N, C-alpha and C positions, 0 to 999 in steps of 0.2 A: 578721377585724377591720378596721374602717375605719381608715385611717391618720390620724394627726394631722400638723400641719406639723412637729412635733418629731421624728417617726419616719418620715416619708414619704421613701423613697429615690428616686433619680432614675428608676429603672425604674417605680415607682408614679406618680411625678410627671407622667409623660406623660399620664396620664388625668385630671389635675387642674390644667390650665392654661387654663381657659376665661376669656374676657374680658380677656386681657392686651393692653395697648396700649403696651408698652415692649419694647425690645430691648437697651438698654444700661444701665449703672449710672446715668448721669445722667438718662436718660429715666425710670427707675424713681423716682428722687428727685423729679423734677418732676411725674410722674404722681400720686404719692401726695400731694404738696403741693396739687395741684389737686383731686383727688377725695376725699381723706380728710384734709384739712388739719388738723383739730382732734384727730384721733385721736392718742393718745400713741404715740411711736415709740421713744424711747430714754431710759433713766433713768441718771443719775449720782448719786454720793454726795459730799457735802461733809463732810469730817472736820476742817475748820479750826478749829472752835470746841470748847469743852470740855464741852458739854452731853452728857448721857447718850445722847440719841438724835440721830443725825446728820440733816442736812437733805437731802432729796431734790431733785434737779434733773431734772425730766421735760420733755423737748422733744417737741413735736408734729411731724408730718411737715412742716408748713409751716415750722417753726423749723429743722428739719434742712436744708431747702432754703436758707433764708436764711443759715444758718451757712456752708454750702459756698460760697455766692456771696460773702459777706464775706471769707472767707479767700482765695478766688480773686482777688478784687480786690487784696488786700494782697500777693499774690505775682505780680501781673501783670508786673512788671518782670523777674522771673526766668523766668516760665513762658510769657509771650507769645512765640511763636515761629512761624515759618512752617512748620516741619516738626515732625513728632511725634518725641518722644524719650522716654527712660526717666529718671525722676527717682527717686533713692533717698531713702527716709524712714527715719531712725533715731530712734525715739521710743518712750517707754513707752506702754502702753495707757492712753489718756486722751482727754478731749474734743479736745485739740489734735491728737492723732493722727487722730481720726475726721474732723475738718473739713479738715485739711491734705490728707489722703488723698483725700477727695471733691473737693477743689479741684483737685488735680493731674489727676484723671480728668476733671473738668469742662473743663479746658483741652485735653483730647484727648490727654494724655500717659499713658504707663504708669507706675505707681508700683511701685518695687522695695521691698518691705517687709522690712526687715532686723531680725532678732532681736537684741536688745542683748547676747546671750550670745556673739555672734561676736567673734573677735579682729580686730585691725586688718588683719592679712594676709588673713583670710577676707573681710572687708568689701571690701578692695581687689580681691580675686579676683572677688567677685560683681559689683562695679562694672565691672571690666574685661570680664567675660563678657557684661554687658548694655549695654556702651558708655555707661555713665553718666558725665555730665560735671558734674552738680549733685547734691549730697547735702544734704538738709535735715535738721537735727538739733535735738533738744531740748537745752536748756542742760545738763541732767544728763549728757549724753553728749558734751559738747563735746570733752573730752580724747580720747575714743575716735574721734570723727569726724576730729579733726586728725591723729591718728596714722595713721588709714586713708588720709587724703589724702597724708601724707608717704610712706607705704608705696607708694602708687600712683605718686608722683613718682619714687621710687627704682627701681621696676620698669619704668615706662612712660615716664618722663621728663616727665610732665605730671601735676601734682596735680589732684585732684578739687576742684571749687569747693564748699567746705563752707559752708553758710549756715544761720544759726539760724532757728528757727520765728518767724513773725510774732507780734506780741503777746506777746513773751517776758515783758514786765513786767506784763501784765494778764491777767485771767481771761477767756478766750475766751467763756465762757458769759455773762458780764456784757456783753461787746461785742455779742453776738448779741441779747441781750434789749433793748438800747437802740437797735439799728439798725432803722430802718423797713424793711418789706418792699418789694421792687420786683421786677417781672417779670425773671427771668433771661434773659440772652441765649441764644437757642436754640443748642444744640450743633450744630456743622456738621462734616460730613466724618467722623463717627465711625460705624463699622460694627460690627455685633454680633460679627464675627470678629476685630476688633482686640483687642490685648492691653490689658486694663484694669489689671491689676496682676500682680506676680510674687511668689510665695512662694519659699522655697528649702529644700532639704533640710537636715536638722540636722547632717549630717556625723558622725553617730554612729559609723560604721564607719571612714570614711577620714579624718575630721578636716577635710575640704574640702567646704563646702556648695556645692550647685549650684542654679541658678535653675529655677523651675517656673512657666512663664507661665500666666496665667488669662485667657481671653477674656471679653468682655462676655456672650457667650452662656453660657459656663460659669459665670459669676458669678451671673447673675440669670435668664437666658433659660430655663434648664432646671428652675427651681424651681417647686414647686406653688403654686397660689393657693387656699388653704383659709380657713376662718373661724377666726382666732385672737384675735379681739377680747376674749374672756373668759379667755384663758390666756396670761399673761405668762411669759417665760423669764428665768432668771438665769444668767449665764455668767461663769465665772472664767477662761475661756480668753482670753489676750491677743489684741488685734485684729491684731497683726502675725503671728499664727499662725492658729488655727482660729476665732478670734472673729469674723472678718469673715463666715465662712460661717454662723455662728449668727445674726449680724445680718441678713443678707439673707434668710435662711430665715424669720425672724420678719416682716420688713417685707413680703415678698411675700404674706403671709397676714394683714396688718393687725394684727400682734401687737406688743406692747410687749416690749422686751428691756432688762434691767438689766445694766450692765457693772461689774465689780469695779474699784475705783480703784487699778490697779496702779502708778501713778506715786507715789501718796502713801503707800501702806501695803504692808507685806509680807502675803503671803497666809497667814493663819493661820486656824484654826477660829474663834477669837474674833472676828476681823475679818469673816469671812464671815457669822457670826451677826449681827453688828451691822448689816451691810448688809441682811440679811433682816429684821431688826427694823424698819429704816427702810422697806423695801418693804411690810411688813405694816401699818405705820402709814398709808402712802399708800393702801393698799387699803381701809382703813376710811373713806377720804374719796372713794371712787368710782373709784380707779385699779384697773385689772384686777389681780387677785391673781397672785402667782408660783405657777405650777403645774408648771413644768418647770425642772429644775436640771441645768445642763451643766457638766461638770468633767473634768479629767484625773485619772489614778489617784492620784497622791500627795496631791492635795487631798481627794479623796473618802476616802482612808485617814485623813487628819487629822480629817475631819468624823465618821467612824465611831467614833473614839476619844474624841470630845467629847460629853458628855451633851446639851448644848443643840443641838449640831450634828446629832446623831442624831435628835433630836425634829423638827428642821426637815426632815430628809430623809424622815422618816415621813409628814409632812404633804403631800409633793409627789405629784401625780398620776404623774409619771414622773421618775426620776433617771437621767440619761444619762452614761455614761463613754466616753471615746474618747481617741485620740492615742497610747496605749500600752496594754499589757495590765495590767489590775487583778489583783493577786494573788488567787488563788481563795479564800484564807482570808478576805480582806476582803469580797469579794463574797458569799460564803456567809453570813458574819456579818450583812451588811446584809439579805439576803433572808430570813434567819431572824428578823430583827427587823421583818419586814413592810414593808420598803422596796421600792417598785416599781422595781427596778433593771433597766436595759437597757444592753447594750453597743452602741455605735454605731461602725460601721467605714466609713471612707472614705479618700480620698486627694486631694491637690491635683491629681493627674493625671486622676482620673476622678470626683471628687465623692463624694457620699454613696452608698454601695453596698449596705449591709445594716445591719440592727439586730436585736436579740433581743426586739423588741416582741412581746408575746404575752398570753394570758389569765393575769394574774398569780396568781390564786387557784388555778388548776389546774396551771400550768406554772412550775416554779421554776428551769428551766435558763437562767439569765441569761447564761451564757457563750456559748451557742450562737446564732450569727447565722442568721437565717432567709432563705433564698432564696425569694422569693414566686413562686407559679405564673406561668408565662409569661415569666419572666426568663431566657431562654435565652442572654443575653449574658454571663452569669457562668458560667465553666467552671472546674472543679477538676481539675487534671492530677495524677495520682499521682506521688509522689516517694518518697524513702527513708522507712523506718520507718513506713509506713502513712499518711504525711502527704500532703497535696495542695496544689499551688500554685494560687492564684487567678489566672486569666487572663481579662482583660476582652476580649470579642470586639468586632470592628469592628461598629458599629451602636449601641453603647451611647450614651445621650443626650449624654454629655460625655466627650471624651478629649483632654486637653491634649497628650498625646504617645503614641506607640506605639513598640514596640521589636521588632516582628516584621514580616516581609515581608508577611504577610497583613493587616496593619493592626491586629492585636491588641496588647494590652499585658500582658506578664507582670509581675505585681506584686512577685514575690519574697516574698510573704507566704504562709506555710505554715499549713494548717488541718487539723484532725482532725474526721472525720465523727462525728456522734452515732450511738451504737450502734442506736437504735431509731427516733428521730424523723427522717423523711425530710427532705432538703434543709436540715439544720441543721448548722452548722459552727462549731467552736471555734477561735479564733485560737491558734496555737501559737508561732510565732516568725518571724523574718526569715531567709530563706535566706542573705542577704548579710551578716548580723551574727553568723554562727556561728563558733565556734572550731573549728579543724581540728587534731586531734592528729596526732602523727607516724605513728600507725597508720592514718590516713585517716578515722577516725571523726570525725563532726561533731556539734556540739550548740550550741544557743543558750543562753548563760549567763544571760540576763536573767530568765527565770522563776525560776531557782534563786536568783539574787541577791535578787529581790523576796520570795521565800518566806522566806529567812533573815532578811531585814530585817523582814518583817511578823511573824515569830514571836518575835523577841527585842528587847525594849525597850532592852537594853544595846548594841544594834548600831545605828550611825548610817548606815553605808554598807557595801556589799560590792562588791568588784571581783574577778571570777573571770578567771583567765588560763590559758594553756596552748597557744597556737598553736605548732605544731611540736614539742611536747613529748610525752612518753609518757603523761602524765596531767595533769589540771588541778590548780590550786591556787586559793587565795582570799586576798586581803587583806581582813581583817575590821576595820573602823574602829569604835572605841569610840564610844558616845554620851557625852554630857556626864555622864550618871549613872554611867557606868562608868569615868570618867577616872582614878580612883584605884585601880582594880583592878590587881593584878599580872598579868603576861602569863599565868602558869600558871593563876591563878584565872579569868581571862577565858576562856581556851580551855577550861578544865574546865567552865565554865558553858554555853558555846555548843556544845560537841562533841556532846552527846546530841541536840540539835535537828538538827544537820547529819547525824548518823548516821541519824536517822529519815528525813530527806529523801533520803539516799542510797539507802535501801532501796526507796523507791517511784519513784526516777528511773531514767534510763538508766544501764546499768552503766558505760559508758565516761565518763560525766559525774560519777561519784562523786568526792567530795573526800576524800582521805586525811587523817587527823587531823594527820599531820606536815606537811601542806601548808596548814594553816590558819595564816595569818600574822597575829599580833595587831598592830594599828596604833594609834597614839595618837589621841586625840580631836582632830579638826581642825575648827575653827570654820568655816573656809572651805569645806570639804567637796569632794567630787568635782565637777568641771565637768559640767554637764548641759545638754541642749538644752531648748528651751522646752516640750517635751513631758514633761520630767522624766526622760528617758533619759540614761544616762551617755555622755559623749563618750569612747568607749573608747580610741581611738588616742591622745588627749591624756593620758588617765589612765595608759595603759601606758608612755608616754614619761616621764611625770612620776615614776612609781614603778618605772622599769626596774631600778634597782639592787636594790630589795626583791624583785622577781620573780626576778632572777638568783640572788640569795642563797638563795631558797627552794629552788631546784633544786640548787645547788652546795654549800650548807652541809652539814657533816657532822652526823649526829644527835647528840643530847645526850650519848650515852655514848662519843663519840669513837671510832667504830669503826675509824678508820685506825690507831689505836694499840692495838688489842685483841690480847692475847696468844693463843697457840694454845690454852691451857687454857680460855680464855673463849669460844672460837669457838662451841661448841654453844649456850651461853646467849645469845650475841649473835644468831646465826642465828635462834634460837627467837623472840627479841624482834622482829626485823625481820619475820618471818612473822606473828606474832600481832598486831602493830600493824596490819599491812595487812589481815589476815583480819578484824579487828574492824570495819574500814570497809567490807568488801566482801561479807560474808556475814551471814546471819541465824541461823546455827547457834550454839549455846551454846559459848563458848570452852573450856569444860571438856572437850569432846569432842576437842579438838585436842591431840595429843601428838606426840612425835618420830617415830612410825611411822604417823601418820595420812596417808592419801593426800590430798594437797592438792586435787586436782581433785574427789575425792569429797566433800571438806569444803566445797567451794563456791568455791574460788579460780578466778576467770575469767582470760581472757587479759590483761586490763588489770592485774589483780592480779599476774600472773606478771611482767609488765614492771616493775612497781614493786618486787617482791621482787628481781628481778635487779639493778635500779638500786641497791638497798641493799647487796646482796651484793658488788657490784663494788668497794665501798670497803674490803673485807676482804682483797683480793688485792694483790700487789705491782704497782707501776707497770710497764707494759709487758705485763702479762698481760691476758687478756680472757676473759670468760665467753661461752659460746655463747648465741645469742639465745633458744634454747629450753631453757636450763639447768633452769628450774623444772619444765617439763613432762617433761623427760627424767629428772630425778632423782626427783621426785614426793613426797618426804618430807623433813622437817626433818633427820632423821639422815643421809640420803644427801647432802643439800646441805652439811651440816657436814663430812662426810667428803671431799667434793669440794674444798671451800675449803681444808681442811688439806693435801690432796694437792698443790694448786697452790702453796700457800705453801712447800711443801717441795721444789719444783722439778719436780713431776710435771705430766703433761698434764691438760687438762680432761677428756679421756676416755681411759681405758685402751685400748691397742690390743689388742682382743680379736679373735680369728679369727672371721670372719663365720659360718663353719660352727658354731663353738661357740655363738655367740649364737643362731643359729636353733635349735639343739638345745635350749638352755635355754628358749627361748620355747615350743617345742613341748611340752616337759615341763610348763611352766607351764600351757599350754592344757589338757592332760589333767588336771592337778591341779585347775584351776578348774572344769572340767566335772564332776569327781567331787564337789568341795566343794559346788557349788550344785545338785546333783541329789538333794538330800535334801528330801523333801516331807512335808507334813502332810495325809494323806488321811483323810477321814471313814470310808472303807471299813474294815471290820474282818474281812472274809472275803477269801479269795484272789480276785483279780480275774479269774482265768480262768473263774470260774463265774458267768455272768450272772444265774442265778436267785438268787444271793445278794443281789441288790439288790431282790428282790421285796418284802422286808419293810421296806425303808428308808422312814422317815417323810418325807413331803413336805409342807412347810408352805405352799408357794406354790400358789395356785389359778390355775394358768396358763390353765385353760379359759376364764376370764373376761377374759383379756387381750384387748385390741383390736389389738395389734401387738407387734412386737419391741422390746425395750429393749437398746440397744447401749451398751457402755462403750468409750470411745476414749481412748487416750493419744497424746500428740503432736499435738493439734489445731492448734497454732500453726505447725507446719512446712508446707512447700509441699504435700506429699502429704496430710498430715493435714487441712489446711484444705479441700482439694478433696473429700476423703472426707466431711467433716462437711457441706459444702455439698450434696453429692449425697444424703446420708442425710436431710437436712432437706427435700429435694425429693421424698422417696419416702413415699407414704402407708402403706407397709407398716411403717414404723418409728414407733412411738408415742412413744418418748422416747430421748434420747441423754445419757448421763452422761459428762462430760469431766473427766479428771484432768489438772490444770494446775498447774505451779509458780507461785508468787506469794506475796509477803509479806502481802498482804491479799486478801480476796475480790474487791474492786474491781480490784486489780492483775491478778488472774487473769482476770477478765472482760475487762479492757481488752486483755490480750495476745491473747485469742481474737478479739475484734472487730477489733483492729489487723491480725491475720493476714488476716482477710477483706478489709478495705478496701485493704490493700497489694497484694492480688492481684485487685482489681476484682471481687470476689465480692459479690453483693448480700446484705444481711442480711434474711432474711425477717421478716415481721411477727410470726410466731409463734415467733421464736427463743427468747425468754425462757420461753414456755410449754412448749416441747418440749425444752429443755436444762436440765441442772443442772450447774453448774461447781463441782467439788470441789477445794479447795486440797490438793495431795497432796505426799507425799514417798515416791516409789516404793521407796526403800531402807529405809523403815520397815516393820516386819512387818505393820502395819495400814494401810500405804499413806498414813500421815499422817492417817488418819481416826479418829474416836472409835470405840469398840467398838460402840456402837449403830448408828452410820452404816454401819460396815463390815458388820455382820451383816445389816442391812436391805438394803443394796445387793447383797450376795451372793445374797440371795433373789429379787431382781428382775431381774438382768441375764441376758440370753439369749446374747449374743455379745460377746466381748472382742476388740477390734482393738488390738494393741500395736505402736505406731509409735515411741514416744519413745526416742530414742537420740542420743547426741552424735556428730555427724559431724565429728570433729576428728582430723586425721591426724598431729598432733604428739604426741598422747597415747599412752603405752605401754599395753600390754594391761592391766597391773595397775590402771591408773586407771579401767578400766571395771568392775572387779570389785565394789567396794562400792556402786556406784550402779546400773549397768545390769544386771549379771548378778544381783545381789541383787534388783533390781526385777523382773526376769523371774520369778525363783523366787517372789517374793512374790505376783505376779499369778497364777501357777499355784496357789499355796496358796489365794489368794482364790477362784479358781474351784472348787477342791476343797472349800472350806468351805460351798458352797451346800447348803442342806437338801433340794434337789430330788433326785429320783431320778437325773437326768442333770445333771451340772454344766454351766455355760455353756461354749460353744465358745470356744476361744482361737486366734486367727490371729496368728502372729508375723511381723512384717515384717523379713525378713533382707535380705541383699544378695548379688549375684553375686560380690562381693569375697570372700565366705566360701569360694568354690571357684575363685578366679581362677587358682590354680596347679595345678588338677586335671590329672592325666594318666591315661592308660588303665590303668596298672598299679596304680592306687589302688583299693582295694575300697570298695564302697558297702554300707552296712547300716544298719539302724535303730538298733542298739545292739550293744554287745559281748556276748560269751557271758555268760549269767547262769544259774547253776544253783542257787544258794543265796541267794535273796533274802529279806530280812526284810519281811513284809507286815503288820506291825503299824502303829501310828500313824505311824512314820517309815519312809519308803521311800527307798532310795538306789540309785545306779547303780554297778555294778562295771565300770570301764573297763579294757580291756587296755592295758598300758603299753608296747607296742611303739612305737618312734618311727621313723618313716620318715626316711631320711637325705637326702631331697630338699632341696636348698637353694634358697630363693627368690632369684631374680636381679633382681627388680623393685627400682627405686630408691625408697627411702623419701624422702618429700618433707617439707621444712620449710615447711608451709603450714597455715594455720588456716581454710581455706575449706571449703565444704560440697561439694566435688567428690569423687566416688568415685574416688580416685586409682588404686586397683587396677584398677577397671573401665576407666578411661581408658587405662591403660597396656597392659593385657593384651588388650583387645578393639578397639583403635582402628585396627589395620592389617589389611589383607586378606592372609591367609596363602596359602602354597602348598597347605596342607591344613588340615583341622580335625578335632578329635575332639569327640565328643558328651559333654555333661555330662548324666547321667540325672536324672530327677526323683526322686532318692533322697538321703537324708542321707549324709554322709561323716564320721560321728561318731567314727571310730577312727583317722582319718588327718589329723592337724593340719597336715601339710605341704601339704595341698590348698588352704589359705587363702592370701590375699595376705599381704604382709609387714608391713603396718601394724598398729598396735594395734587400729584400728577393724575391719579385716578379720578379725583373729584373734578379736576379741570376738564377732563374728557367728558364727564357726565354733563357739565355745564355747556360745553361746546356742542354736544348732541342736542341739548335743549334749544340752543340758539339756531342750529340747523333746522330743527323741527318747526320753530317759529317762522323762519324764512320760507319753508315749504308751504306753510299754511297761509301766510299773510302777504306774500309777494309774488312777483312773476316767476320766481324760482320753483313754484309748484310744478312737480314732475321734472325739475331741472337740478335738483340737489339730492344727494344721498349720503349715507353714512356707511363706512366700512370698518367694522371692528376687527382689529388684527390680534391674533394670538401670539404664542411663543415662536419667534423666528429663529432659524438656525443657519449654519453655514451653507454656502452655495453648493448645488449638486455637482458641478464640474470641478470646483477647486477646493471645496471645504472651507473657504474663507468665511469667518464668522466675525463677530464684534469682540474685540479683545477685552471689553469691560463688562460683558454679560456674565451672569452667575454660572451657567453651566461650563463655558470655556474656562472660567477662573477655577471652578471646582476641579475640573479635569487637569488643569495645568499645575495644580498644587502637588501632584504626584512627582513633578520634577524636583521639588525641594524637600518633600517629605518621604517619597518612595511608597506612599500608600494612597488608597482611595477608599471612601466609606461604603459600607454595605447598606444601601438604602432599601434593599429588598425589591420584590417585583411589584410592590404597591406604588413605587415611584414611576408613574406613567410618563413617558417622554412624548409630550404633546408638541412636537417640533414640526415646523413647516419650513423647509429650505427657503431662504430669502429670495432666490431667483424665481421660485414657483409663486411666491406671494406677489412678486413684481409682475409676473405674467398675468396673474389674476386681475391686478389693477389695470394693466394695459388692455386686457380683454374687455373690462367694464368701460374703459375710456373710449375704445374704438367700436363698441357694439352699436349696431344699427337698431337694436331692439329698444323700444320705448322704456324709459325708467319707470317701472311700476305697471306699465300697460299689460305685459304678459303675466304679471303677477297679480292682476286685479282680483281674480277669483280667489286666489289664496289669501290675499289681504282681507277681502270682504269676509271670508270664512272665519279667519282668526280674529278679526275685529268684532264680529258678532259674538264669538266665544268669549272674548275678553269683556265685552259689554255685559253679558249675561252672567258672568261668573268671575270671581277673583282668581280662579285657577288659570295658570298660564296655558295657552293653546298647545295642543298636542300635534305634532307633525313628525315626519321622518327625521330622525336625529343623526348625529354624527356616527352612530354605530354602523349603520348600513346605508350607504349612499344609494339613492334611487337609481333605477336604470336610466340611461341617458335618453332624452327625447330626440327626435329627428334633428340633424344638424341645422343650426341656424346661426346667424351672427357672423362675426368676422372670421370664424374658423371653419366655415362651410365651403371650402374649396374656392376662394375668390379668384377671379381672373386677374390678369396683369394690370388692369386699369384701377382696381380698387375693390368695390364690394361684390357680393355674390351675384348681383344682377348685371354686372359689367359696367356699372356707372361709377362715377367718381364719388368718393366719400366727401361730402361737404357739410357745412353747417346746416344747410337747408334739408339735407337728407336725413338728419338726425332729429328733426322736429317731431315731438309727440303731440297727440291730442292731450288736452289738459285733464288731470285727474280731479275727481270731486274733492272739495276741501276736506271732507270727512275722512278721506283715505290717508293713513299715516305716511310719513316720510319713509321711503325705502331704506331698509337696513340690511347689510350683508355681513356675514361672518367669514373672515379670511383666516382659516386655521386648518390644521391637519384633521381631516375627517376620519382617519383610520386608526386613531390612537386608543380606541376602546376595544380593540380586538385581542388584547392580551399579549401581543407580540412585541410592542414597543415599550419596554420598561427598562429600568436601570440595571437589573440583574442580567438581562440579555445583552445590554451594552457592555458591561464588564466582561462577560464571557467572551464576547467578540474581541474586545481589545486585548484581553489576556493571551489570545492566540498570536498576537503580533508584538507584544511588548512585555517587559517585566515590571510588575508592581505588586504590592501586597494588598489584598482586600481585608479591611479591618472594620470593627464596629464603628458606629458613628462617634461614640465617645472617644475612642482611641484616635480617630482621625482629627477630631476637634482639638484634642490635646496636642497632637503632632503639629497641627497648624499654629496653635497658640505658642508653642515652643520656639517658633521662628523668630519671635520678637527678641529672644535672647541671643540669637546667633549673630556673629559679626558679618560685615560685608553686605552685599546686595540682597542676600537671602532674607534678611530681616525686613526688606522693603518689598517683598513679593506682593504683587497686586491682589492676590487672593485674600490677603489679610484685611483688605478693605471691607470684605463681606463676612468677616468672622462673627461679628455681632448678629448679623442677619441670620447666618446659618445656625448659630446657637439658639436663636429664637424659634426657628422653624424646626430644627432637627434635635435640639438639645436634649429633649426628654425621650427620644426614641430608644437610646441605648438602655433605658431603664425598663423597657418592655420587650416582650417577645414579638416576633413578627405577627403571630396570631392576634395578640392583644392589639397591635397597631392597626390591623385590619378591622378588628371589632370596634376600635375607638375612632376610626376615621369618620370624618364628617360626610354628610351628603354633599356631593360635588355637582358641578354644573355640566350640562351637556347642551351644546349650542345648535339650535335648528339651522339647517342650511338649504332648505328646499328652494327658496328664491335665490339664494347665492349661486346655486348650481346653474341656474338659468343665465345669470349675468356673467358668471366666471366658470365656464365649463371645464377649465383645466383642473379645477379642484376635484371634479368628479371623474373626468376622463382619464386622468393619469395619476396613479397612486403615488404620493410623495415617496421619494427614494430613501427611506430609512432602512436600507438593507446593509449587510455587512460591508460592502464596498464603500458605501457612503460614510458609514461610521468610521471606518479606518482612515478614509481620506480626511475627514474632519479632525480626527485625533492627531494625525500627522501635522496638520496645519497648526493645531493648538500647541503641540510640543515645540514646533519651530518658532512660534510667533508670540505666545502669551507668557 
């Protein structure tokens, strides 16, 4: 589309600057007066009389020049000076402002344009920063100017010379009309690089505005010269803000611009409409009609709610909004009403950058700004939560400032990429206006404030707070219509809207109902910048007592005085109140024994519950930080509160061995409980021929490729697997099971996972994927019966990755969600009407066997002689409990680090034992000590039972995953894992620990792990068939001895066998034989029941070579960056000291793992490296013979832990963690 002067950004403007004969503002005014003297330039409105229609005042370019000369003459005594200076201008948006400003520039001075919303101290600060000696003010701001002068005198000892505007008693337009024209004196000594005027920041975040200089080149030299003679603009934006940019943009293209009379009238929809009525009348007399409407969001919202205002907007060729974010609800309403709405984005520092100008009839995505082809100067750098920061590169046509050494300018503006439209970005928030909770989580409150205000006519203003607190709250200011409502009625009315917004927003940004603070109607309202954004620091200072009371006030039921008898009821109320804010599950399902994690209570909800419970215990007592996660249910929380009240400890001192024994018994019990399946088979599974008569409804022979069902596509591994599946022509369709309150929310989670990991979204993403809102704990997976049945008949392979990696959760918290979810997926596979059910690949973890030792037996399942093979099949587990006690330290961390793996495999041992590629389903002591590790062990036992007792024999396998690391091509890792957090600590401490060369880096890049899963999923080899001999051998060994089988280990991978499977040069149709890969082509012969379930180890096979250790990593990184290597003790001390530092440093995410690292490394600094090696425990080495057959990439391509990869990962960590 060809740009218009209203939509042409500075990148496009480079191509539209022909015939320019001016370089400065004054040269532009004089040039237009000379070349286009009679063309209308600017229109004002006179509302001084009582007639229904106001009178227009339209000035030509020649009259604009004359006005600037007249006012320059009137100010000659003040402005005539031998040296250039900065003159401050404090004036409403008016003709007086326009001509005084042009006069200042004509004299060769810079004009500091002060927004009247500034306080006296802010004005004094600006004047001091710009070395202003003279301030020209309008009479309406005389008091403000004098106070600013006095403030300057108080701080600097010298007052500012405050001078009133000339012609204060007369109408400047009348003076211009009666003054004859005369040739202006040529401007001398003014260069295009000189400062023409200065804007200033709003001070939204800090409360202190800072000046932003604008050169003549930036003001007019970079603007396009297009034909705008038939398209006038109307701007409501004040001249002291963005209005001057609208003005010059119109003038360089010979267009008329109408300016709202901000001095005389408040900006209301009615007054804007009367202005447009006047302009419409002028158009009937030959004046160019208004075709472009420029506004800030809150004015556009007023217009959208006014019938006449909406009609005017519908008449416009383009309606542009900028300066702040327009609430999506308002924009969507306007677009739905056929308003040609665009978002315009720019800054005083870099000018007009982007707009959402598009083909309005075809493209309704008004929020997404478009980066035009060839504009390589606009770069989006990935940040947290899938967002990207806009960085303007050196070479952009206009840059008033830069803040990076390479000459670029990081805007601190965060954007989200469009899921399918390339180079389309939606403004999200300001990085520097975000609230930071005590958890380290950040969010921008402005979009949520706008959404609440836009959704509720009873709300006048909203102020969200929460810096340094565990959760946010909001002051909700009544509108005048709600002034008489009681607090209870007011909150009752607005709460449902807030709860709805909570469900679609970030979990840590949710507003608890008890943190909605009703405020009285305030006619004055919150102080705002000229953009309409809240001056947050001032508002927080003004309402500091209200905010403080919101966190400290006891709940309405006076919990501090609750009797012991009422404790259960009170605890229940605390939990249910918070649960109603943070979950979308029916509250009727919440009872005293409901597992709170399974119910949907997240980490922020746990913090809020702990905060409420703390009021129920005596002064001097304290609740553990993880009390909610540890107790898990309302009944256990109530019992704990009563125990503390009666003088007991927060935790009973239970012998560690007894605790482990209880957990092991629970593991066996859960394995048995969730190994009851619903199999369509009605005959004994040991007779393959019994399936010959099974009806098959799917005609797989006509399929064009495989259909994959993937859970967990928003995780790091899951998103990479999805990306690779989409890149593989053998896969026809991918079904994604994703949590989300709405279909759109589920979709956005998937797309955000891609963008946050720098994975491109293919053009056929929508066509080749179906995103299903799911609840894995539901028997039908949260699907309708018809969807469930249809999906089960279509899917060929299930990749099950979804699992909570939370090491604070006890084992029981995984039961109702993840263990039930696994069983439900097994039942889903078994419900398939096909002869052979879909294959299921379960993603386990090496944590499930991280405490394995050689006297533990490996088998597929316990002895089973009397199994029920009717509709329900269950697993009979031997109940012998090994007395081995886990010695690993359980960590209080909510990161996604595999703690068991990190602890048990991070040091180089004197010796190592092999972990076979076999299940350990009758020995719970083999797992790591965390609830996460134990849940994976139980899950493996469930899979083993399904393999042995259902049609999934040869159709189900386990993949144990080791330590994953950043992707090979981008270095993008998980920001919450231990190694990235450890390395990122150098940013705030300047040091890294010397862990020695015994710290082996057993890292596998996540994209290589994803490739391994994809190879397994697409392999035409039978699961277990090619491994039968190996399995038989190792099974015999296991049966005859308690010693684990010996096989080629991770030390030296075996030579590759002849190419087979999906990587053996397939032709364009599919598999290596030239046929299509279909469900039928993947059918195996059945394995004997005695053969164990296939197990594969997805980890780095090259880490025992001595080359991949911590010392080598530090040596590599030290060649590219500056940091000091210190002892472990010094590093831990440096990290601990962050707690005492002010600001965000004290919230660095590495502190979340401080306790974990002290447990793992705390004693190292007391020993020499030699002692550490001598004392290191026997470590585990994972067999991979069968893995190499299924996942040849782990053998064929050595994982890229070379210097280039290390540096790439390091740079990503430094920029993002």
